KOLZAPA-464095 format. One record per residue (C-alpha): residue number from 1; x, y, z; residue in three letters. Coordinates in nm, 3 decimals, decimal comma. Example, Ala and Ser with C-alpha at 12.3 -4.5 7.8 and 13.67 -1.06 7.14 Angstrom:
+-----+---------+---------+---------+------+
! seq !       X !       Y !       Z ! type !
+-----+---------+---------+---------+------+
!   1 !   1,230 !  -0,450 !   0,780 !  ALA !
!   2 !   1,367 !  -0,106 !   0,714 !  SER !
+-----+---------+---------+---------+------+
***
This chain:
+-----+---------+---------+---------+------+
! seq !       X !       Y !       Z ! type !
+-----+---------+---------+---------+------+
!   1 !   9,122 !   8,661 !   9,701 !  MET !
!   2 !   9,211 !   9,036 !   9,752 !  LYS !
!   3 !   9,184 !   8,981 !  10,141 !  LYS !
!   4 !   9,397 !   8,662 !  10,083 !  LEU !
!   5 !   9,676 !   8,836 !   9,928 !  THR !
!   6 !   9,669 !   9,114 !  10,137 !  SER !
!   7 !   9,719 !   8,888 !  10,441 !  LEU !
!   8 !   9,996 !   8,715 !  10,278 !  LEU !
!   9 !  10,159 !   9,040 !  10,198 !  LEU !
!  10 !  10,136 !   9,150 !  10,546 !  CYS !
!  11 !  10,288 !   8,820 !  10,683 !  LEU !
!  12 !  10,571 !   8,849 !  10,435 !  ALA !
!  13 !  10,628 !   9,190 !  10,576 !  VAL !
!  14 !  10,643 !   9,058 !  10,934 !  LEU !
!  15 !  10,872 !   8,762 !  10,805 !  GLY !
!  16 !  11,126 !   9,025 !  10,695 !  SER !
!  17 !  11,255 !   9,105 !  11,019 !  ALA !
!  18 !  11,591 !   9,047 !  10,953 !  ASP !
!  19 !  11,638 !   9,361 !  10,824 !  ILE !
!  20 !  11,547 !   9,560 !  11,145 !  ALA !
!  21 !  11,836 !   9,730 !  11,258 !  GLN !
!  22 !  11,866 !   9,803 !  11,637 !  ALA !
!  23 !  11,998 !  10,171 !  11,666 !  GLU !
!  24 !  11,834 !  10,322 !  11,993 !  SER !
!  25 !  11,609 !  10,022 !  12,072 !  LYS !
!  26 !  11,659 !   9,653 !  12,115 !  SER !
!  27 !  11,463 !   9,480 !  11,836 !  VAL !
!  28 !  11,456 !   9,092 !  11,839 !  THR !
!  29 !  11,359 !   8,839 !  11,573 !  ASP !
!  30 !  11,086 !   8,714 !  11,744 !  LEU !
!  31 !  10,704 !   8,868 !  11,656 !  PRO !
!  32 !  10,448 !   8,918 !  11,947 !  ASP !
!  33 !  10,193 !   8,668 !  11,858 !  ILE !
!  34 !   9,859 !   8,608 !  12,070 !  SER !
!  35 !   9,526 !   8,427 !  12,038 !  VAL !
!  36 !   9,189 !   8,527 !  12,187 !  ILE !
!  37 !   8,880 !   8,301 !  12,136 !  GLY !
!  38 !   8,533 !   8,311 !  12,195 !  ASN !
!  39 !   8,431 !   7,972 !  12,315 !  MET !
!  40 !   8,118 !   7,833 !  12,452 !  VAL !
!  41 !   8,048 !   7,536 !  12,660 !  ALA !
!  42 !   7,695 !   7,439 !  12,715 !  THR !
!  43 !   7,532 !   7,113 !  12,857 !  SER !
!  44 !   7,149 !   7,010 !  12,844 !  THR !
!  45 !   7,002 !   6,690 !  12,925 !  GLU !
!  46 !   6,872 !   6,649 !  12,564 !  ASP !
!  47 !   7,183 !   6,718 !  12,399 !  ASP !
!  48 !   7,462 !   6,616 !  12,623 !  GLY !
!  49 !   7,760 !   6,838 !  12,656 !  ALA !
!  50 !   7,856 !   7,093 !  12,352 !  ASN !
!  51 !   8,176 !   7,271 !  12,288 !  PHE !
!  52 !   8,183 !   7,547 !  12,035 !  ASP !
!  53 !   8,434 !   7,760 !  11,908 !  VAL !
!  54 !   8,270 !   8,078 !  11,794 !  ARG !
!  55 !   8,555 !   8,316 !  11,682 !  GLU !
!  56 !   8,953 !   8,300 !  11,702 !  LEU !
!  57 !   9,134 !   8,626 !  11,650 !  GLU !
!  58 !   9,515 !   8,614 !  11,598 !  PHE !
!  59 !   9,742 !   8,908 !  11,618 !  SER !
!  60 !  10,078 !   8,946 !  11,487 !  PHE !
!  61 !  10,298 !   9,236 !  11,580 !  GLN !
!  62 !  10,632 !   9,335 !  11,529 !  HIS !
!  63 !  10,895 !   9,590 !  11,485 !  TYR !
!  64 !  11,055 !   9,584 !  11,123 !  LEU !
!  65 !  11,297 !   9,907 !  11,219 !  TYR !
!  66 !  11,325 !  10,071 !  11,531 !  PRO !
!  67 !  11,045 !  10,337 !  11,506 !  ASP !
!  68 !  10,844 !  10,101 !  11,233 !  VAL !
!  69 !  10,620 !   9,866 !  11,384 !  LYS !
!  70 !  10,369 !   9,629 !  11,188 !  ALA !
!  71 !  10,041 !   9,493 !  11,331 !  ASP !
!  72 !   9,813 !   9,238 !  11,171 !  VAL !
!  73 !   9,489 !   9,071 !  11,308 !  PHE !
!  74 !   9,331 !   8,812 !  11,153 !  VAL !
!  75 !   9,003 !   8,664 !  11,249 !  ALA !
!  76 !   8,865 !   8,305 !  11,213 !  LEU !
!  77 !   8,488 !   8,307 !  11,252 !  HIS !
!  78 !   8,157 !   8,090 !  11,217 !  LYS !
!  79 !   7,952 !   8,238 !  10,945 !  GLU !
!  80 !   7,649 !   8,080 !  10,849 !  ASP !
!  81 !   7,751 !   7,756 !  10,978 !  GLY !
!  82 !   8,102 !   7,784 !  10,767 !  GLU !
!  83 !   8,454 !   7,900 !  10,898 !  ARG !
!  84 !   8,548 !   8,211 !  10,713 !  LYS !
!  85 !   8,905 !   8,383 !  10,738 !  VAL !
!  86 !   8,894 !   8,774 !  10,761 !  GLU !
!  87 !   9,188 !   9,018 !  10,767 !  LEU !
!  88 !   9,053 !   9,274 !  11,019 !  GLU !
!  89 !   9,324 !   9,524 !  11,050 !  GLU !
!  90 !   9,696 !   9,557 !  10,888 !  ALA !
!  91 !   9,882 !   9,866 !  10,929 !  TYR !
!  92 !  10,217 !   9,996 !  10,967 !  VAL !
!  93 !  10,266 !  10,231 !  11,222 !  THR !
!  94 !  10,565 !  10,482 !  11,204 !  PHE !
!  95 !  10,662 !  10,667 !  11,526 !  ALA !
!  96 !  10,922 !  10,908 !  11,365 !  ASP !
!  97 !  10,821 !  10,947 !  11,019 !  LEU !
!  98 !  11,084 !  11,218 !  10,923 !  PHE !
!  99 !  11,364 !  11,004 !  11,103 !  GLY !
! 100 !  11,245 !  10,684 !  10,894 !  THR !
! 101 !  11,229 !  10,877 !  10,563 !  LEU !
! 102 !  11,553 !  11,076 !  10,613 !  MET !
! 103 !  11,802 !  10,840 !  10,849 !  PRO !
! 104 !  12,092 !  11,058 !  10,859 !  ASN !
! 105 !  11,920 !  11,370 !  10,991 !  SER !
! 106 !  11,950 !  11,464 !  11,347 !  ASN !
! 107 !  11,617 !  11,621 !  11,328 !  LYS !
! 108 !  11,283 !  11,476 !  11,528 !  ASN !
! 109 !  10,970 !  11,659 !  11,409 !  LEU !
! 110 !  10,734 !  11,488 !  11,623 !  GLY !
! 111 !  10,541 !  11,356 !  11,312 !  VAL !
! 112 !  10,421 !  11,015 !  11,309 !  GLY !
! 113 !  10,167 !  10,813 !  11,059 !  ALA !
! 114 !   9,979 !  10,502 !  11,049 !  VAL !
! 115 !   9,927 !  10,323 !  10,721 !  VAL !
! 116 !   9,684 !  10,067 !  10,655 !  GLY !
! 117 !   9,356 !   9,905 !  10,738 !  ARG !
! 118 !   9,163 !   9,995 !  11,084 !  LYS !
! 119 !   8,850 !   9,865 !  11,223 !  LEU !
! 120 !   8,621 !  10,134 !  11,358 !  LEU !
+-----+---------+---------+---------+------+
***
């Protein structure tokens, strides 16, 4: 339940792209979405043709603010014959942490941060 709640929270954050304001970079309202699959096709004389999808990984990436990017990676895989959904990674990257926290400042200290869950 905790993973599902985290997934829904991350997707809600990605869906709030309307608050992004383009100051120095052009930000679009379209997130980067990709799908990676592990698919296996076999053919034998006994069983015939067989096609199996072992794992699908979905990636949702989007800029929430010009220097703030959210990344969510969700996997759908087979475990003991059942399909399971797993939140693999969900994190927010701040390219300029000081500039994000103090938007009226002209200083760039070169300090960034990554907050969230990363798979090692």
